C-alpha positions in Angstrom: -65.5 -28.6 0.1 -65.1 -25.0 -0.8 -68.1 -24.1 1.2 -66.9 -26.1 4.1 -63.5 -24.2 4.1 -65.4 -20.9 3.7 -67.7 -21.9 6.6 -64.6 -22.8 8.8 -62.9 -19.6 7.8 -66.0 -17.6 8.6 -66.4 -19.5 11.9 -62.7 -18.7 12.8 -63.1 -15.1 11.8 -66.2 -14.8 14.0 -64.4 -16.4 16.9 -61.5 -14.0 16.5 -63.9 -11.1 16.3 -65.8 -12.3 19.3 -62.6 -12.8 21.3 -61.4 -9.3 20.3 -64.8 -7.8 21.3 -64.8 -9.7 24.6 -61.2 -8.7 25.3 -62.0 -5.1 24.5 -65.0 -5.2 26.8 -62.9 -6.8 29.6 -60.2 -4.1 29.2 -62.9 -1.4 29.1 -64.5 -2.9 32.1 -61.2 -3.2 33.9 -60.2 0.3 32.9 -63.6 1.7 34.1 -63.2 -0.2 37.4 -59.7 1.2 37.9 -61.0 4.7 37.1 -63.8 4.4 39.5 -61.4 3.1 42.2 -59.1 6.1 41.6 -62.0 8.5 41.7 -63.2 6.9 44.9 -59.7 7.2 46.5 -59.5 10.9 45.4 -63.0 11.4 46.8 -61.9 9.9 50.2 -58.8 12.2 50.2 -60.9 15.2 49.5 -63.4 14.2 52.2 -60.5 13.9 54.7 -59.2 17.3 53.7 -62.7 18.8 54.0 -63.1 17.3 57.5 -59.7 18.6 58.6 -60.4 22.1 57.2 -63.8 22.1 58.9 -62.2 21.2 62.2 -59.7 24.0 61.8 -62.4 26.5 61.0 -64.5 25.4 64.0 -61.4 25.7 66.2 -60.7 29.2 64.9 -64.3 30.2 65.4 -64.2 29.0 69.0 -61.0 31.1 69.6 -62.6 34.2 68.1 -65.8 33.8 70.1 -63.8 33.4 73.3 -61.8 36.6 72.5 -65.0 38.4 71.7 -66.6 37.2 75.0 -63.5 38.2 76.9 -63.4 41.7 75.5 -67.2 42.3 75.8 -67.6 41.0 79.3 -67.5 43.0 82.5 -63.9 41.8 83.0 -62.9 44.2 80.3 -61.3 46.6 82.7 -59.4 43.8 84.5 -58.2 42.5 81.1 -56.9 46.0 80.2 -55.1 46.3 83.5 -53.5 42.8 83.0 -52.4 43.8 79.5 -51.0 47.1 80.9 -49.1 45.2 83.6 -47.7 42.8 81.0 -46.7 45.7 78.8 -44.9 47.4 81.7 -43.1 44.2 82.5 -42.1 43.8 78.9 -40.8 47.4 78.8 -38.7 46.9 81.9 -37.3 43.7 80.5 -36.4 45.6 77.3 -34.7 48.4 79.4 -32.8 45.8 81.4 -31.7 44.1 78.2 -30.6 47.5 76.8 -28.6 48.2 79.9 -26.9 44.8 79.8 -26.1 45.3 76.1 -24.5 48.7 76.9 -22.4 47.2 79.7 -21.3 44.4 77.4 -20.4 46.9 74.7 -18.4 49.0 77.3 -16.6 45.8 78.4 -15.9 44.8 74.8 -14.4 48.3 74.2 -12.2 48.0 77.3 -11.0 44.6 76.3 -10.2 45.9 72.8 -8.3 48.9 74.0 -6.4 46.7 76.5 -5.5 44.3 73.7 -4.3 47.2 71.5 -2.1 48.4 74.5 -0.6 45.0 75.0 0.1 44.7 71.3 1.8 48.1 71.1 3.9 47.2 74.2 4.9 43.9 72.7 5.9 45.6 69.5 8.0 48.1 71.4 9.7 45.3 73.4 10.4 43.3 70.2 12.0 46.5 68.7 14.2 47.0 71.8 15.5 43.4 72.0 18.6 42.5 70.0 19.0 38.7 70.0 22.6 38.8 68.7 23.6 41.1 71.5 21.9 38.9 74.1 23.7 35.9 72.6 27.1 37.7 72.8 26.5 38.7 76.4 25.5 35.2 77.4 28.6 33.8 75.6 30.9 36.3 77.3 29.4 35.8 80.7 29.6 32.0 80.4 33.1 32.2 79.2 34.2 34.5 82.0 32.4 32.3 84.5 34.2 29.2 83.3 37.6 31.0 83.4 36.9 32.2 86.9 35.9 28.7 88.0 39.1 27.2 86.5 41.3 29.9 88.1 39.6 29.3 91.5 40.3 25.6 91.1 43.9 26.1 90.1 44.4 28.5 93.1 42.9 25.9 95.4 45.2 23.3 94.1 48.2 25.7 94.4 47.3 26.5 97.9 47.0 22.8 98.7 50.4 22.1 97.2 51.9 25.0 99.0 50.5 23.9 102.3 51.7 20.3 101.8 55.2 21.5 101.2 
């Protein structure tokens, strides 16, 4: 019986060991598969970057070659004249812009000086105005106007009474 128990224990241990080994192999296999897939994805990305860079380099080479051909051809004199015309146009545009900028600065200075004049006039007028005096004059004038109006009415009534008698 003891040997049977030992044989069963050995068999269980072997099964456990086998399962652990298979499980480890599966994990290693899965890990290796994942690593290979990641490397493949990185390789694809690098390949796309390489193709993009190659296309950019080819495009730049074509541009350089076309510039070299343009400067080395018999049209070189016409190209220089065209460039000189463009340069002259650019210089005249710059001169026009400078003139416009000077005119704008002159107008801004005029507006600023006019504003300063208006402010100084306003300050002088504010200094000359005495609100209390204006209020007294208005009050006196209104009062005298009312008194005159009442007197005129009284005189008209007196005249009427006198005429009726």
